[in-house]
C-alpha positions in Angstrom: 0.0 0.1 0.0 0.7 3.4 -0.9 -0.3 6.9 0.0 -0.9 9.7 -2.6 -0.7 13.2 -2.0 -4.7 14.0 -2.3 -5.0 10.9 0.2 -5.8 8.1 -2.2 -4.6 4.7 -0.9 -2.7 2.9 -4.0 -3.1 -0.9 -3.5 -0.9 -3.7 -5.4 -1.9 -6.9 -5.9 -0.5 -10.8 -6.8 -3.1 -13.1 -8.9 -5.4 -10.4 -10.1 -2.4 -7.8 -11.9 -4.1 -4.8 -10.7 -3.7 -1.8 -9.0 -6.2 -0.3 -7.0 -7.1 3.3 -6.3 -9.4 3.3 -2.7 -10.5 7.0 -1.0 -12.1 7.7 2.1 -13.2 11.2 1.4 -15.1 12.3 4.1 -12.2 10.4 6.8 -14.6 8.5 8.5 -12.4 5.4 8.4 -14.6 3.6 5.4 -14.0 3.8 2.2 -16.5 5.2 -0.4 -14.7 4.4 -3.8 -12.3 1.8 -4.8 -11.6 1.3 -8.5 -8.9 -0.4 -10.6 -6.6 2.1 -12.0 -4.2 -0.2 -13.9 -4.6 -3.6 -14.5 -3.2 -6.4 -17.2 0.2 -6.4 -15.1 2.2 -9.2 -14.0 1.8 -9.6 -9.9 2.3 -5.8 -9.1 2.4 -6.4 -5.4 4.8 -3.6 -4.3 3.7 0.0 -5.2 5.2 3.4 -3.6 4.7 6.7 -4.1 7.3 9.5 -5.1 5.9 12.9 -6.2 2.9 13.1 -8.4 4.4 10.0 -9.7 2.9 5.9 -8.6 5.6 3.4 -9.0 4.7 0.1 -9.3 6.9 -3.5 -8.9 6.2 -6.5 -11.2 7.9 -10.0 -11.5 10.5 -8.4 -13.8 10.8 -4.7 -13.9 9.8 -1.4 -11.6 8.0 0.6 -13.7 6.5 4.8 -13.4 3.3 5.8 -13.9 1.9 9.6 -13.9 1.4 12.3 -13.2 -1.2 11.2 -10.1 -4.8 12.7 -10.2 -5.4 13.3 -13.9 -8.3 12.3 -15.5 -6.4 10.6 -18.4 -3.7 9.1 -15.6 -4.7 5.8 -17.5 -3.8 7.0 -21.1 -0.4 7.8 -20.2 2.2 5.6 -20.6 3.8 3.7 -18.1 7.9 4.5 -18.1 10.0 1.1 -17.2 12.4 2.6 -14.7 14.7 -0.7 -14.0 14.4 -4.4 -15.7 17.3 -6.3 -14.7 15.5 -8.5 -12.6 14.8 -12.4 -13.0 11.8 -13.6 -14.7 11.7 -16.7 -12.0 7.9 -16.6 -10.1 9.1 -18.3 -7.1 9.4 -16.0 -4.3 9.4 -13.3 -6.8 6.6 -11.0 -5.7 8.4 -7.8 -4.3 7.4 -4.9 -1.8 8.1 -1.6 -2.9 9.5 1.2 -0.2 10.5 5.0 -1.2 13.7 5.7 1.5 14.2 8.8 3.1 16.8 9.8 0.9 14.6 9.9 -2.1 15.7 6.5 -3.6 13.7 3.3 -4.1 14.0 0.0 -2.2 13.0 -3.2 -3.1 14.5 -6.9 -2.8 14.8 -10.1 -4.6 13.9 -13.3 -3.7 15.6 -16.8 -4.0 13.5 -19.1 -6.5 13.9 -22.3 -4.0 13.3 -23.3 -1.1 16.9 -23.8 -0.1 19.9 -23.7 -2.7 22.9 -22.5 -4.2 22.5 -19.7 -7.0 24.6 -18.5 -9.0 23.0 -15.5 -10.3 24.3 -12.5 -8.1 21.3 -10.9 -8.0 18.6 -13.5 -6.1 18.8 -13.0 -2.5 19.4 -9.3 -2.1 18.7 -6.0 -1.0 18.6 -3.4 -3.5 18.3 0.6 -4.1 18.2 2.5 -7.2 17.5 5.9 -7.9 13.6 6.8 -8.9 14.9 7.2 -12.9 16.5 3.2 -12.5 20.0 4.5 -12.2 22.7 4.0 -9.8 21.3 0.1 -8.6 23.3 -0.7 -5.2 23.2 -4.4 -3.5 23.2 -2.9 0.0 22.8 -6.9 1.4 22.8 -10.3 -0.1 22.2 -13.4 1.9 18.6 -13.2 2.4 16.1 -15.7 1.1 12.6 -13.6 0.9 12.2 -10.2 2.2 8.9 -8.7 2.0 9.0 -5.8 4.5 11.6 -2.8 5.1 11.2 -0.1 7.3 13.8 2.9 8.6 14.0 3.5 12.6 13.3 7.1 12.6 15.5 7.7 15.6 18.8 5.7 14.0 17.7 5.9 10.5 18.7 3.0 9.7 17.1 0.0 7.7 15.2 -2.6 8.8 14.0 -5.8 7.0 12.2 -9.3 7.5 13.2 -12.2 6.2 11.2 -15.6 5.9 13.1 -18.7 6.7 13.3 -22.1 4.5 10.8 -24.7 5.0 11.3 -28.5 6.0 13.2 -28.5 9.1 10.5 -29.3 11.2 8.1 -26.8 13.1 11.0 -25.1 15.4 13.3 -24.2 12.4 14.8 -22.2 11.3 14.0 -18.8 13.1 11.5 -16.1 11.0 14.2 -13.0 11.0 14.3 -9.2 11.7 17.4 -8.1 10.4 18.9 -4.7 10.8 21.7 -3.0 8.1 24.0 -1.4 9.9 26.4 -1.0 6.7 26.0 -1.9 3.0 27.0 -5.3 1.9 26.2 -7.3 4.8 25.9 -10.9 4.2 22.9 -12.4 6.1 24.4 -16.0 5.8 21.3 -17.7 3.1 21.7 -20.6 2.1 24.4 -21.8 4.3 23.4 -20.3 7.5 20.3 -18.9 9.7 19.7 -17.4 12.9 22.6 -16.7 15.4 24.9 -18.7 13.1 23.8 -22.2 13.0 24.9 -24.3 9.8 22.1 -25.4 7.3 21.9 -28.9 7.4 21.6 -28.8 3.9 23.5 -26.2 2.3 26.4 -25.3 5.1 29.5 -25.8 6.1 31.4 -25.3 9.5 33.1 -22.1 8.6 30.2 -20.8 6.4 28.8 -18.5 8.8 31.8 -16.8 10.3 31.3 -13.7 7.9 27.8 -13.6 8.3 25.3 -11.2 10.0 23.1 -12.4 12.3 19.5 -11.6 12.7 19.0 -8.8 15.0 15.9 -10.5 16.5 14.5 -14.3 16.2 10.7 -14.7 15.4 8.8 -18.4 15.8 9.6 -20.5 13.3 7.2 -19.8 10.0 5.2 -17.0 11.1 6.3 -15.7 8.0 7.2 -12.1 9.0 5.9 -10.1 5.5 5.3 -6.3 5.8 6.8 -3.9 9.0 6.6 -0.6 10.1 8.0 1.8 12.6 4.8 4.0 14.2 5.5 7.3 14.1 1.6 9.3 15.1 0.9 10.7 17.8 -2.6 8.8 18.6 -1.7 5.7 19.9 -0.4 5.7 23.3 3.1 6.6 24.2 4.2 3.1 24.5 3.8 2.6 21.2 5.9 5.3 19.7 8.7 4.3 17.2 8.3 0.7 18.3 8.0 -1.8 15.2 4.9 -3.6 14.2 5.5 -6.9 12.4 2.4 -8.6 10.1 2.9 -12.3 10.3 1.3 -13.5 7.6 1.2 -16.8 9.2 2.4 -20.8 8.8 1.7 -23.4 5.7 3.3 -26.1 6.7 3.3 -26.3 10.4 1.9 -29.1 13.0 0.3 -26.3 14.6 -0.3 -23.0 12.7 2.2 -19.8 13.9 1.7 -16.5 13.1 -1.3 -14.6 11.7 -1.3 -11.7 13.8 0.4 -8.7 14.3 3.2 -8.1 16.7 4.9 -5.1 18.0 9.0 -5.8 18.4 9.7 -3.5 21.3 13.2 -1.4 21.0 15.3 0.0 24.0 16.7 3.0 24.3 20.0 2.0 22.5 17.4 0.8 19.5 17.8 -2.9 19.9 14.9 -4.9 20.3 14.2 -6.5 23.2 10.5 -8.1 23.1 7.9 -9.2 21.2 4.3 -8.5 22.1 1.1 -9.9 20.2 -1.0 -6.7 19.0 -3.7 -7.7 17.2 -5.1 -11.3 17.0 -8.0 -13.2 15.7 -7.5 -14.4 12.6 -6.6 -17.8 14.0 -9.8 -19.2 15.0 -10.1 -22.4 17.3 -9.2 -25.7 15.2 -6.6 -23.9 13.2 -9.2 -22.3 11.5 -7.9 -19.3 9.2 -10.0 -16.1 9.0 -7.1 -13.8 7.3 -3.4 -13.5 7.0 -2.1 -9.6 7.2 0.3 -8.4 5.0 1.2 -4.8 4.9 0.9 -1.5 6.8 0.2 2.2 5.8 0.1 4.7 8.4 -2.3 8.1 7.7 -1.9 11.6 9.2 -4.3 11.4 11.6 -2.0 8.6 13.3 -4.2 5.7 12.5 -2.8 2.4 10.9 -4.1 0.3 8.2 -3.6 -3.3 7.7 -3.8 -5.2 4.5 -5.0 -8.7 4.6 -4.4 -10.7 1.5 -6.8 -13.8 2.2 -10.1 -11.9 3.2 -9.1 -9.6 0.8 -9.6 -6.4 2.9 -7.8 -3.6 4.6 -8.6 -2.8 8.0 -8.2 0.2 9.8 -6.7 0.3 13.4 -6.9 3.5 15.6 -6.6 4.2 19.2 -10.3 3.9 20.1 -11.9 2.0 17.5 -11.6 -1.1 14.8 -13.3 -0.8 11.3 -12.2 -2.2 8.1 -12.6 -0.9 4.2 
């Protein structure tokens, strides 16, 4: 999700191939209008707004559309700003974020559960200028990153990463990673967690140069979107803390995730605890009611949470819960 300058919310999709424009004109927390803005795209999951332009990340490219707000918006041709992306579809959905520096950030997932990959583009976190120039590989050794945000205090970049499957219910931990400098290696596929060697792909020396996660989640919770809350409407204990959308497990004997949790950071901006914040998507007897994906903070301090199973957007405020 991305917020336009006039308050329009732009929402990407996966199998539908469309980008939606959602509007809550009277500010009551319920959208009066949702319409298909763009269609016929290749899994346009990631959207970002910069100025009066909408950027969309598909499987193998990033494109720019605009100017926003014009009646003939759809008639303007797309401008391909970056196309040097693999066309594999496994773990290929892109998150797309605008950084505090005005650049675009996204990750390229690996085309497997766990494997050695010769193509250096896979398993990386990238930054590009809005015109697609000056690509920089910020990190490698990641598996499937679908959440990126910046700490409003330290200005550092943080991101989630989904661990591999088929090592049982409790391994490996899913990760919250902290990028303290460019070029870090976070270990995949050779190691995971706190320098644990992968039994299929690792060797004893492989973890020596890798960066461990800043925080470990329960295995298979599938952390996707993350967001540092900066608004003023929530109580003080939420200010500048980190919200995590846990999409939920798919192959665990006892389901895990299916919630929004809060990771509390201390005065030194180190994660110290995780607390469930929004629950209820996992019903009795493992019945799944929804799967949270991403966040968008609005100007009034409320928080939107997308759910790609129920196909809805929830609005979380300090005094009420409603859905769009």
